[in-house]
C-alpha positions in Angstrom: -8.6 16.7 -2.0 -5.7 14.3 -1.5 -3.7 12.8 -4.3 -1.8 9.5 -3.9 0.9 8.4 -6.4 2.4 4.9 -6.2 5.7 3.8 -7.6 8.1 0.8 -7.6 6.0 -1.9 -9.2 7.5 -4.3 -11.7 8.4 -7.8 -12.6 10.3 -10.0 -10.1 11.1 -13.7 -9.8 9.7 -15.9 -7.0 11.7 -15.4 -3.9 12.8 -11.9 -4.9 12.1 -8.5 -3.3 10.4 -5.3 -4.4 9.7 -2.0 -2.6 6.7 0.2 -3.2 6.3 3.9 -2.4 3.2 6.1 -2.2 3.5 9.9 -1.9 0.6 12.0 -0.7 -0.1 15.6 -1.8 -2.8 18.2 -1.7 -4.9 18.6 1.5 -2.7 16.2 3.5 -3.6 17.1 7.0 -5.5 14.9 9.4 -4.6 11.5 7.8 -4.3 9.0 10.7 -4.1 5.9 8.6 -2.4 4.9 5.4 -2.1 1.5 3.8 -1.8 -0.8 0.9 -4.4 -3.0 -0.8 -4.1 -5.2 -3.9 -6.4 -6.6 -6.5 -5.7 -9.6 -8.8 -7.6 -10.1 -12.0 -11.1 -11.5 -11.4 -10.8 -11.0 -7.6 -11.9 -8.5 -5.0 -9.6 -5.8 -3.7 -8.1 -7.0 -0.5 -6.1 -5.6 2.4 -2.4 -6.0 2.4 -1.3 -3.8 5.3 -2.3 -0.7 7.2 -0.3 1.6 9.5 -1.9 4.1 12.0 -0.8 5.8 15.2 -1.8 2.6 17.1 0.4 0.3 15.1 0.2 -1.9 12.0 -2.1 -4.6 10.6 -1.0 -7.2 8.1 -3.1 -9.6 6.1 -2.3 -13.3 7.0 -0.8 -14.2 3.5 1.9 -11.5 3.8 2.8 -11.7 7.5 6.5 -12.2 8.0 7.3 -11.2 4.4 6.0 -7.7 3.9 6.8 -4.6 6.0 4.8 -1.3 5.9 6.3 1.9 7.1 5.5 5.6 7.0 7.5 8.8 6.8 5.2 11.6 8.1 7.7 14.3 7.2 7.7 13.2 3.6 4.0 12.3 3.5 5.0 8.9 2.1 4.1 5.3 3.0 6.2 2.3 1.9 5.7 -1.4 1.4 8.8 -3.6 1.4 8.0 -7.0 -0.1 10.3 -9.9 0.5 10.1 -13.6 -0.4 7.6 -12.9 -3.1 5.3 -15.6 -4.4 3.3 -15.9 -7.7 0.1 -15.4 -5.7 1.3 -11.9 -4.8 0.8 -10.8 -8.4 -1.7 -8.0 -8.4 -2.2 -4.3 -8.8 -1.2 -2.7 -5.6 -3.1 0.4 -4.4 -2.2 3.0 -1.9 -4.9 4.1 0.5 -5.4 7.0 2.9 -8.2 7.9 5.3 -8.7 11.5 6.2 -10.7 12.8 9.1 -12.0 16.4 9.3 -14.4 16.8 12.3 -17.5 14.7 11.4 -16.2 14.1 7.8 -14.3 10.9 6.8 -12.8 10.7 3.3 -11.0 7.7 1.7 -8.5 8.2 -1.1 -6.9 5.8 -3.5 -3.9 5.9 -5.8 -4.0 4.8 -9.4 -2.3 1.5 -8.7 1.0 -0.1 -9.6 1.4 -3.5 -11.2 3.4 -6.2 -9.3 4.1 -9.4 -11.2 5.9 -12.4 -9.7 6.8 -15.0 -12.3 9.7 -17.1 -13.5 
């Protein structure tokens, strides 16, 4: 089992910045990809950004504003969010995909609230 714990959410004004962290623990081997998703009230959970050995993928609404990074030594993935907009308001979830031979497991954190408002 893998446990993911997010931190860094909060309230910020439009145009402000916020940084999120996600620390992985447990059976943390063979995790090629980690990322961030978000879910606003009444909406489906959507991709924000993913990082893997091949590079990074960003959703169109956050390109140029958000940056994902990963520290393998600390088993931590980060999301730096700049120029925040009210439409960025959502619960942000950390995600990890683990591969063990033929098995593929997906893990989620508990989520952290990000609110962008004046």
